[in-house]
C-alpha positions in Angstrom: -23.0 -4.4 6.1 -20.6 -6.9 4.5 -17.1 -6.1 3.5 -14.9 -8.5 1.5 -11.2 -7.8 0.3 -9.7 -9.2 -2.9 -6.0 -9.0 -3.3 -4.3 -8.8 -6.6 -1.6 -10.8 -7.3 0.4 -7.8 -8.1 -0.8 -6.6 -4.5 0.3 -10.0 -3.0 3.6 -9.9 -4.5 4.6 -6.5 -3.7 3.4 -6.6 0.2 5.6 -9.6 0.3 8.8 -7.5 -1.3 8.1 -4.8 1.3 7.8 -7.1 4.3 11.2 -8.3 2.9 12.5 -4.8 2.6 11.5 -3.7 5.9 12.9 -6.8 7.5 16.4 -6.6 5.9 16.4 -2.6 6.4 15.6 -3.0 10.4 18.8 -5.4 10.6 16.4 -8.7 10.2 14.0 -7.8 12.8 10.8 -9.3 13.0 9.3 -6.3 15.2 9.7 -4.0 12.2 7.8 -6.5 10.1 5.0 -6.7 12.6 4.5 -3.1 13.2 4.4 -2.9 9.4 1.6 -5.4 9.3 0.0 -3.9 12.3 0.1 -0.5 10.2 -1.4 -2.0 6.9 -4.2 -3.8 8.9 -5.3 -0.5 10.6 -5.1 1.3 6.9 -7.1 -1.5 5.8 -9.8 -1.0 8.7 -9.7 2.9 7.8 -11.0 2.0 4.2 -13.5 -0.7 5.3 -14.8 2.4 7.6 -14.3 5.1 5.2 -14.6 3.6 1.8 -15.7 6.8 0.2 -13.2 9.2 1.9 -10.0 8.8 -0.5 -11.2 10.5 -3.9 -11.5 8.4 -7.0 -8.0 9.6 -9.4 -9.7 10.7 -12.5 -7.5 8.8 -15.0 -7.2 5.3 -13.2 -10.4 5.3 -11.5 -8.7 3.8 -8.1 -8.2 5.6 -4.8 -5.3 5.2 -2.6 -4.6 6.0 1.1 -1.3 6.4 2.8 -0.5 5.0 6.2 2.7 4.2 8.3 3.3 8.2 8.8 3.0 8.6 4.9 5.6 5.7 3.9 3.4 3.5 2.4 0.4 4.2 0.0 -2.3 1.5 -1.0 -4.1 1.5 -4.1 -7.7 0.0 -4.5 -11.1 0.1 -6.0 -14.2 0.1 -4.1 -17.9 -1.2 -5.3 -20.6 -1.0 -2.9 -23.7 -3.0 -4.0 -26.7 -2.6 -1.5 -25.3 -3.6 1.7 -22.2 -5.4 0.3 -18.6 -3.7 0.1 -16.2 -5.1 -2.2 -12.3 -3.7 -1.9 -10.2 -4.6 -4.7 -6.3 -4.2 -3.6 -4.3 -3.5 -6.6 -1.3 -2.0 -5.6 0.8 -0.8 -2.4 4.0 1.3 -2.3 7.0 1.8 0.0 8.1 5.3 -0.4 11.7 4.4 0.5 11.9 2.2 -2.5 12.2 3.5 -6.0 9.2 2.3 -7.1 10.4 2.4 -10.8 6.8 0.6 -12.0 4.9 3.4 -11.0 7.7 6.5 -11.3 10.4 5.0 -14.1 12.0 8.2 -14.0 13.1 8.3 -10.4 16.5 7.7 -9.2 18.1 7.5 -6.0 20.7 10.4 -5.1 24.4 9.2 -4.8 27.3 11.1 -3.6 30.7 11.3 -5.1 33.8 11.7 -2.8 36.2 13.9 -4.6 
């Protein structure tokens, strides 16, 4: 069976932003970025091995899978054509970010000192 990934421009852009965010939030640590990328690769490998495991969202038609202890989520669409699997990666989220494009009502809590 042959599998091919297709990365949308949005996916590439957000992946780059997450890499930057991980790097900056870990005090400019390349090790943190490498761990993120390893977890990302493991999630993609899981999708290759189990393309029908994540259920299809009834409204959007895509699938998603969490990784990195639930911190990250990839969104994708799988097309199986005989012995060929095409996986279209459409979006990725870091749950430590606001993700206002998906959840516009999100807010980050702030505290006021009286």
